[in-house]
Structures are given as C-alpha cells and as structure tokens.
C-alpha positions as CSV (number, residue, x, y, z in Angstrom):
1,X,-22.2,5.0,-10.3
2,X,-19.6,6.7,-7.9
3,X,-16.0,4.4,-7.4
4,X,-13.2,5.7,-5.7
5,X,-10.3,4.7,-7.4
6,X,-7.6,6.1,-4.2
7,X,-9.2,4.6,-1.4
8,X,-5.7,3.9,1.7
9,X,-6.3,1.4,4.1
10,X,-4.3,0.8,7.3
11,X,-4.6,-3.1,7.4
12,X,-4.5,-4.7,11.2
13,X,-2.6,-7.2,10.0
14,X,1.0,-5.7,10.7
15,X,0.4,-5.8,13.6
16,X,2.6,-8.0,15.3
17,X,5.4,-7.1,12.3
18,X,4.9,-3.4,14.1
19,X,5.4,-4.6,17.9
20,X,8.6,-6.4,16.0
21,X,10.4,-3.7,14.2
22,X,13.0,-1.1,16.4
23,X,12.4,1.7,14.1
24,X,9.1,3.7,12.6
25,X,6.8,2.6,11.3
26,X,6.3,0.6,14.6
27,X,3.9,-0.4,18.3
28,X,5.0,1.1,21.1
29,X,4.3,1.4,24.8
30,X,3.7,5.0,26.0
31,X,4.5,6.3,29.7
32,X,0.5,5.2,30.4
33,X,1.2,1.1,29.0
34,X,-0.7,2.0,26.2
35,X,0.3,0.6,22.9
36,X,0.3,3.5,20.4
37,X,1.7,3.3,16.6
38,X,4.4,5.9,15.5
39,X,4.8,6.5,11.7
40,X,5.6,10.1,9.9
41,X,1.5,10.5,10.3
42,X,2.0,11.0,13.8
43,X,0.9,8.8,17.0
44,X,-2.0,6.6,17.1
45,X,-3.5,4.9,20.1
46,X,-3.6,0.9,18.5
47,X,-7.4,1.0,18.8
48,X,-7.6,4.4,16.1
49,X,-4.1,3.1,14.6
50,X,-6.4,0.5,12.2
51,X,-9.0,0.5,9.5
52,X,-12.6,-0.8,9.9
53,X,-15.2,-2.1,7.1
54,X,-18.4,-0.8,8.6
55,X,-16.8,2.5,9.5
56,X,-15.2,2.8,5.9
57,X,-18.8,1.3,4.5
58,X,-20.7,4.1,6.5
59,X,-18.1,6.5,4.8
60,X,-18.5,5.5,1.6
61,X,-22.4,5.6,1.6
62,X,-22.7,9.3,3.6
63,X,-20.5,10.5,-0.2
64,X,-22.5,8.2,-2.1
65,X,-19.3,6.1,-3.1
66,X,-20.6,2.6,-4.8
67,X,-17.1,0.7,-4.3
68,X,-13.6,1.6,-3.2
69,X,-10.6,0.5,-5.0
70,X,-8.3,-0.6,-1.7
71,X,-4.4,0.1,-1.8
72,X,-2.0,0.0,1.0
73,X,-1.8,3.6,2.7
74,X,2.0,4.9,2.0
75,X,3.1,4.5,6.0
76,X,2.5,0.9,5.4
77,X,4.6,0.0,2.3
78,X,7.2,-0.7,4.1
79,X,6.0,-4.3,4.4
80,X,7.0,-4.2,0.3
81,X,11.1,-3.5,0.8
82,X,11.4,-5.8,3.9
83,X,13.7,-9.4,2.9
84,X,11.7,-11.5,1.3
85,X,11.1,-13.9,4.0
86,X,9.0,-11.1,6.0
87,X,7.6,-8.9,3.2
88,X,6.4,-12.2,0.8
89,X,4.3,-13.6,4.6
90,X,3.5,-9.6,5.5
91,X,2.1,-9.0,1.2
92,X,0.2,-12.2,1.3
93,X,-1.4,-11.8,4.0
94,X,-2.6,-7.8,3.5
95,X,-4.1,-9.7,-0.1
96,X,-5.3,-12.3,1.9
97,X,-7.7,-9.7,3.8
98,X,-7.9,-7.5,1.1
99,X,-9.8,-10.0,-1.1
100,X,-12.0,-11.0,2.0
101,X,-13.3,-7.4,2.3
102,X,-14.2,-7.7,-1.3
103,X,-16.0,-11.2,-0.6
104,X,-17.6,-10.4,2.7
105,X,-19.3,-7.2,0.7
106,X,-19.9,-7.6,-2.5
107,X,-19.2,-4.8,-5.1
108,X,-18.4,-2.5,-2.5
109,X,-15.0,-3.0,-2.4
110,X,-12.3,-4.0,-4.9
111,X,-8.5,-3.9,-3.6
112,X,-4.7,-3.5,-5.5
113,X,-2.2,-5.9,-4.0
114,X,0.6,-5.1,-1.7
115,X,3.9,-7.1,-3.5
116,X,7.4,-7.9,-2.1
117,X,9.7,-5.1,-4.2
118,X,13.0,-6.8,-2.9
119,X,12.9,-9.7,-5.8
120,X,10.9,-8.8,-8.9
121,X,10.3,-12.8,-9.2
122,X,8.7,-13.0,-6.1
123,X,6.5,-9.9,-6.8
124,X,4.7,-11.1,-9.9
125,X,4.3,-15.0,-8.5
126,X,2.5,-12.5,-5.9
127,X,0.7,-10.4,-8.5
128,X,-0.4,-13.8,-10.0
129,X,-1.7,-15.7,-7.0
130,X,-3.3,-12.6,-5.7
131,X,-4.8,-12.1,-9.1
132,X,-7.7,-15.2,-8.7
133,X,-8.7,-13.7,-5.4
134,X,-11.8,-12.6,-5.4
135,X,-11.9,-8.9,-5.7
136,X,-8.3,-7.8,-6.9
137,X,-7.7,-6.1,-9.9
138,X,-4.1,-5.9,-9.5
139,X,-1.1,-4.5,-7.2
140,X,-0.7,-1.0,-6.7
141,X,3.6,0.0,-6.9
142,X,5.6,3.3,-7.1
143,X,5.9,5.2,-9.2
144,X,10.1,5.0,-8.9
145,X,9.5,2.0,-10.9
146,X,9.1,3.9,-13.9
147,X,12.1,7.1,-13.1
148,X,14.1,5.6,-15.8
149,X,14.2,2.7,-18.7
150,X,16.8,0.8,-16.8
151,X,14.3,0.9,-13.9
152,X,10.9,0.0,-15.3
153,X,13.1,-2.8,-17.4
154,X,13.8,-4.5,-13.8
155,X,10.2,-4.6,-13.3
156,X,9.2,-6.7,-16.5
157,X,8.5,-9.3,-14.7
158,X,6.1,-8.4,-12.9
159,X,4.6,-6.4,-15.8
160,X,4.2,-9.4,-17.7
161,X,2.2,-11.0,-15.3
162,X,-0.4,-7.7,-15.6
163,X,-0.7,-7.5,-19.1
164,X,-1.0,-11.2,-19.7
165,X,-3.8,-11.0,-17.0
166,X,-5.3,-7.6,-17.8
167,X,-4.6,-6.4,-14.8
168,X,-4.3,-2.3,-13.6
169,X,-1.3,-1.6,-12.1
170,X,-2.1,1.9,-9.9
171,X,1.4,3.9,-10.5
172,X,1.4,5.2,-7.0
173,X,4.0,8.2,-5.7
174,X,6.5,6.2,-4.0
175,X,10.2,4.3,-3.8
176,X,11.9,1.4,-4.8
177,X,13.3,-1.1,-1.9
178,X,16.3,1.2,-0.4
179,X,15.6,5.1,-2.2
180,X,16.5,7.4,-0.4
181,X,12.8,9.1,0.3
182,X,10.5,11.6,1.4
183,X,12.9,13.8,-0.9
184,X,11.7,16.8,0.6
185,X,11.3,16.8,4.5
186,X,8.1,17.5,6.9
187,X,9.3,20.8,8.6
188,X,9.1,22.1,4.5
189,X,6.2,24.1,4.1
190,X,3.1,22.0,1.9
191,X,6.1,18.9,2.2
192,X,3.1,16.6,1.1
193,X,1.5,18.4,-2.0
194,X,5.4,18.7,-2.7
195,X,6.3,15.5,-2.7
196,X,3.5,13.3,-3.6
197,X,2.0,15.7,-6.3
198,X,4.9,18.0,-8.2
199,X,8.0,15.0,-7.7
200,X,6.2,12.6,-8.7
201,X,4.6,14.6,-11.9
202,X,7.8,16.5,-12.1
203,X,9.9,13.0,-12.2
204,X,7.7,11.2,-14.2
205,X,7.2,13.8,-16.6
206,X,11.4,13.8,-17.2
C-alpha cells in the first residue's frame, strides 16, 4: 500500500477570511470583475484556487496512492499566525473540514491539524480537540519552532498533548508567527529548494 504523508491542501473554508484581507494572500476582483486569489504562488481564479476531493481521488488512483494525509498548503498557513480570535475559528473550520473528508472516504484520507500558533495553550487545546475527530493523526507545525532549545520549550504544551496521544507531528519548513520569511526571495535562482530544502535542513541540523 502506498501512503502519501505529504499532501498539501488548499482549503476553501478560508475564502471569507481571504476576501477580508488587505495583503497577500487575499481575494480581489480583477479588471474583468472576476474574483482572483492573489498569493506568492501567483494569481488564480476562485474556481481553481482550492482543492477538490474528487479531483484528488482521481489523481491518487492514477498514481496508485491508497491513502493521502492532508495538511494545509504553506501559502494558506497564514491562518495559524493571525490573532487568536481569527486563527482559532479558522483552524477549527479547516480541521473539521479535513475530518469530514476523512469520514466521507474511509481509508483514503487522514489529516494533520492546523493550529493557532500565536497562543501555545490555544494550540494545545485545538490539537486535543482535533485528535478526537475522525481521521486526525496529529498536527503540522513549523520547523522554526525547533531552531533552539528555547524555541522548542515554548511549544511544550503542544508537545505534551501530542505525547499523551501518541500523535504524529509533521515538522514542515515554515516560520513561527512573526518570523521574517522566507529567507531567500523569489528572484533568487532555485529559491524554493534553497528555502524549503537546503535552509530548513541546515537550520534544524544547527
């Protein structure tokens, strides 16, 4: 059985929040009046901006993937770094949607939770809640939480919940709320690999 543990998802549940944002990623209307998602990944019409379960299942079948483990795509992880009154409801909405996908397609999907990282106590509480939902294995958390012992200590409430439930923590290249990011700009040759592979591995190794 082939399991894809690294399946990023563009959640449609963020659409209203994206319309309200004043900086990218956000949804705006172009000159023709068409709503577009503007992000560092480029511009996309709203009907192409989010992932579709059936399309993804068809791709899994073509590639021989039995199970995909869903996690929020990096360009949507801004939901985790908003003030708690914004990030809390958004993360809950996304996690509930992930779980609903898992429940509707038994065995085909599992998921890592999104967490409101501005407040570690709130993040721990959301992980505790999410782990009770069908299909939730753990959480995706940014690699920058582990660059120093002090950084990791700040995440102790979250780690204690994960340890108690034997949950999986998917440590992915990414910033803590407030970190300057990315380190390498998009105009630099091979910026994606420099940021997401070379810099992450070197930083965590240090």
